[in-house]
Structures are given as C-alpha cells and as structure tokens.
C-alpha positions in Angstrom: 23.2 35.4 -18.0 19.9 35.6 -16.1 18.2 33.6 -18.9 20.9 31.0 -18.8 20.5 30.6 -15.1 16.7 30.4 -15.4 17.1 27.6 -18.0 19.6 25.7 -15.9 17.3 25.9 -12.8 14.3 24.7 -14.8 16.3 21.7 -16.1 17.4 20.8 -12.6 13.9 21.1 -11.3 12.6 18.9 -14.2 15.2 16.3 -13.4 14.2 16.1 -9.8 10.5 15.9 -10.7 11.2 13.1 -13.1 13.3 11.2 -10.6 10.7 11.6 -7.9 7.8 10.4 -10.2 9.8 7.6 -11.7 10.7 6.0 -8.3 7.5 3.8 -8.1 7.4 0.6 -10.1 3.7 1.0 -10.9 1.2 3.8 -10.2 -2.5 4.1 -11.2 -5.0 6.5 -9.8 -8.7 7.0 -10.5 -9.6 10.5 -11.7 -12.2 10.7 -9.0 -9.5 10.1 -6.3 -8.9 13.9 -6.1 -12.3 14.2 -4.4 -11.8 11.1 -2.2 -10.9 12.0 1.4 -11.6 9.0 3.6 -11.6 9.5 7.4 -11.3 5.9 8.3 -9.3 3.1 6.7 -9.1 -0.7 7.3 -6.0 -2.7 6.4 -7.1 -6.1 5.1 -4.9 -9.1 5.8 -1.7 -8.9 3.8 -1.3 -11.4 1.0 2.3 -12.7 1.4 2.5 -15.6 -1.0 5.5 -17.7 -0.1 6.9 -15.1 2.3 4.9 -16.0 5.4 7.6 -14.5 7.7 6.7 -11.1 6.3 3.0 -11.2 7.3 3.0 -9.7 10.8 5.9 -7.4 10.2 4.3 -5.9 7.1 0.9 -5.6 8.7 2.5 -3.6 11.5 4.6 -1.5 9.2 1.6 -0.5 7.1 -0.5 0.5 10.1 2.4 2.5 11.6 3.1 4.4 8.4 -0.6 5.3 8.0 -0.9 6.4 11.6 2.3 8.5 11.2 0.7 10.4 8.3 -2.2 11.6 10.5 -4.4 11.7 7.4 -7.1 9.4 8.9 -9.0 9.7 12.2 -9.5 5.9 12.3 -6.9 3.4 11.1 -8.1 -0.2 11.7 -5.0 -2.4 11.6 -5.2 -6.0 10.5 -5.1 -7.4 14.0 -8.1 -5.3 15.0 -9.9 -6.2 11.8 -9.3 -9.9 12.4 -10.8 -9.6 15.9 -13.9 -7.9 14.5 -14.2 -10.6 11.9 -14.0 -13.4 14.5 -16.6 -11.8 16.8 -19.1 -10.7 14.0 -20.5 -13.4 11.8 -22.1 -10.9 9.4 -18.8 -9.2 8.9 -17.0 -12.6 8.5 -19.5 -13.7 5.8 -19.3 -10.3 4.0 -15.4 -10.4 4.1 -15.3 -14.0 2.8 -17.7 -13.3 -0.1 -16.0 -10.0 -0.9 -12.5 -11.3 -1.0 -13.6 -14.5 -2.9 -15.1 -12.3 -5.7 -12.1 -10.0 -5.7 -9.6 -12.8 -5.9 -11.3 -15.1 -8.4 -13.3 -12.6 -10.5 -11.3 -9.4 -9.9 -14.7 -7.9 -9.0 -15.1 -5.5 -6.1 -18.7 -6.1 -5.2 -20.2 -2.7 -4.2 -22.9 -4.2 -2.0 -20.5 -6.3 0.0 -18.0 -3.4 0.1 -20.6 -1.1 1.5 -21.6 -3.6 4.1 -18.0 -4.1 5.3 -17.5 -0.3 5.4 -20.7 0.1 7.5 -19.8 -2.8 9.9 -16.2 -1.6 10.4 -17.1 2.1 10.2 -14.5 3.0 7.6 -14.5 4.8 4.3 -11.7 2.9 2.6 -10.0 -0.5 2.5 -6.3 -1.0 1.8 -5.2 -4.3 0.3 -1.5 -5.1 0.5 0.6 -7.8 -1.2 4.2 -8.7 -0.6 5.7 -9.8 -3.9 9.3 -10.2 -2.8 10.9 -10.5 0.6 14.4 -12.0 0.2 18.1 -11.8 -0.1 19.3 -12.3 -3.6 21.9 -11.4 -6.2 21.2 -8.8 -8.9 23.9 -7.9 -11.4 26.6 -9.5 -9.3 25.5 -7.5 -6.2 24.1 -9.2 -3.1 20.9 -7.3 -2.1 18.1 -7.4 0.4 15.0 -6.8 -1.7 11.3 -6.0 -0.7 8.6 -5.5 -3.3 5.0 -4.7 -2.4 1.7 -3.7 -4.0 -1.1 -1.6 -2.5 -4.7 -1.1 -3.7 -7.1 1.4 -2.1 -10.9 0.8 -2.4 -13.7 3.2 -1.6 -15.9 1.3 0.9 -19.3 2.9 -0.2 -18.9 2.0 -3.9 -16.3 -0.8 -4.0 -14.4 1.3 -6.6 -10.7 1.0 -6.9 -9.3 4.5 -6.3 -5.6 3.9 -6.3 -3.1 1.1 -7.1 0.7 1.2 -6.7 3.6 -1.2 -6.8 7.1 -0.5 -5.5 10.3 -2.2 -4.6 13.7 -1.5 -3.1 16.9 -3.4 -3.1 19.7 -2.5 -0.7 23.1 -3.9 -1.5 25.4 -5.4 1.1 28.8 -7.1 1.3 28.9 -8.8 4.8 26.0 -7.5 6.9 22.6 -8.2 5.4 20.1 -5.2 5.6 17.1 -5.8 7.8 14.2 -6.6 5.4 11.7 -4.9 7.8 13.7 -1.6 7.5 13.7 -2.0 3.7 9.9 -2.7 3.8 9.3 0.4 5.9 11.0 2.6 3.2 8.9 0.9 0.5 5.7 1.5 2.5 6.5 5.1 3.1 7.3 5.7 -0.6 4.0 4.2 -1.5 1.8 5.8 1.1 3.3 9.2 0.2 1.4 8.9 -3.1 -1.9 7.7 -1.6 -5.0 9.8 -2.1 -6.2 11.2 1.2 
C-alpha cells in the first residue's frame, strides 16, 4: 500500500513538473547562465511590429514585473534609457550601431555591448518583442491573445544568455479581456524563468 501511494505521488509530481515546464512556447538558456547574476538591467525599446498600441503598455509591464521580483538593484526602464540615449551622443551612436548589427546580422557586438553597459551602468540588456496583440478566433472561440519574446544579453560580453517565447489566449463571449492584463501574465510567466 505504501509503495502504491509512493508511485501515485511520484506520478502526480511528474505531471505537475511537465505541465509547468511545458507552459512556455520556446525556451533556450546558455549553460553559463547559471553563473550569471546581473545587478543592473536595461530594457531596450520594445519591438512591436504592427502592434504600436502595445508599445508603452508593454514597456511599463516589463519594468514593473522586473522591479516586483527584486532580483536587480538597478532596473532601467525604456523611458529612462531613451532619455539617456537622447542626452548622450556616445550612447546614442553605440545603441544605433549595436541594434543595427543585431537586427541585420544577428550579431551581438561585444565591444558595443560592453560600451553600452558601461555608459548605462548595467550588467544585462533585455530585448522584448510583441508578436501578437489582438482579439481573434481560435477553434471557434473568441480570444484575446498576447504573444511575446524576450532575450537577455550579458553586457560585458554581448553573449545571449537566455531567450524565451510565450503566449496566452483568454477566451470570452461578450466582454473582451484586457490585453494589458493578459500581457502582464505572459511577462510574469517568462520572467519567472529568467536567469538572475
């Protein structure tokens, strides 16, 4: 009887572990991330594609979620980073060159990364993209859907330490779910898996 109970408990535990791990759409972590403990993080401007209405909301949500975690002593939100970029030509040039190489060549330039880290006084950068921000129909259900991706880079080396993609769809009949509330749940799910 005790053995049967032990087996059942283990099966239930395995089920919950699989469900928890399987919730993210995509997850990739560098083996060195276990030793990566950044104190400061900057949130780069969010890439929103055609969902411009999601930009400010998402940038605030990401900053709030990171601050809630209390993992970092310094969280530079996008608004603060943009102010620094406008007031510092060296930072503006480094950011422009870095993001250009990252977007066109998928190359995180270590020299530019290090310079940005030094100028902003952070150890890591977080790049966020909004892939879906809409009300749609899935399998005959009306849903409010948000899909995002996050990538974490080490500032001193430019190395990608972590990448994740996740989405949520909340069904409705008459009252549409607030997409910012859905986005907050997506962001929390993703940040919970972030190296820190």
